[in-house]
C-alpha positions, -999 to 999 in steps of 0.1 A, spaced: 441 -86 253 414 -110 241 378 -105 248 363 -135 265 325 -138 263 311 -153 295 279 -173 292 251 -166 317 258 -198 337 293 -185 345 287 -148 350 283 -150 388 319 -164 389 331 -132 371 312 -106 390 282 -106 366 303 -95 336 292 -105 301 327 -100 287 362 -98 303 395 -87 288 421 -114 293 458 -114 282 474 -145 266 491 -156 234 472 -189 231 438 -202 241 454 -221 270 471 -189 283 439 -169 281 421 -196 300 449 -198 327 448 -160 331 410 -161 333 412 -187 361 438 -167 379 416 -136 379 384 -156 385 392 -189 403 356 -200 406 354 -203 368 381 -230 368 361 -255 388 332 -252 364 353 -257 332 382 -279 341 385 -314 357 408 -322 385 434 -335 360 436 -301 343 416 -309 312 386 -290 300 354 -309 307 340 -328 276 309 -306 276 328 -273 273 331 -258 239 355 -230 231 353 -208 200 379 -183 187 363 -157 164 334 -181 158 356 -211 150 357 -242 172 392 -245 186 389 -283 183 391 -277 145 421 -254 149 451 -262 172 429 -268 203 443 -250 234 475 -243 215 456 -221 191 473 -186 189 453 -156 200 459 -120 189 449 -88 205 412 -81 200 403 -118 193 370 -129 207 368 -162 227 335 -177 235 331 -204 262 300 -225 258 293 -252 284 268 -276 268 234 -275 284 214 -307 291 177 -307 291 147 -322 275 
């Protein structure tokens, strides 16, 4: 299981949890399993065509998965995944 850190803006969609344990062998599998367990998260992170929104950043053990193998990045038990939707403001 991977540990997925949930940012405050998404916590209501996961019952208020700061972290959830999610199985999966790649970042994509972990996200799919997260969506299956917490469907409200999917609408906030993914577009209708199944792609992550441009403003969503995903980190595996503090490394941006865009610099690794993107959603195909392998995930091991105990790895930490952080989802960070970019915040707009002024």
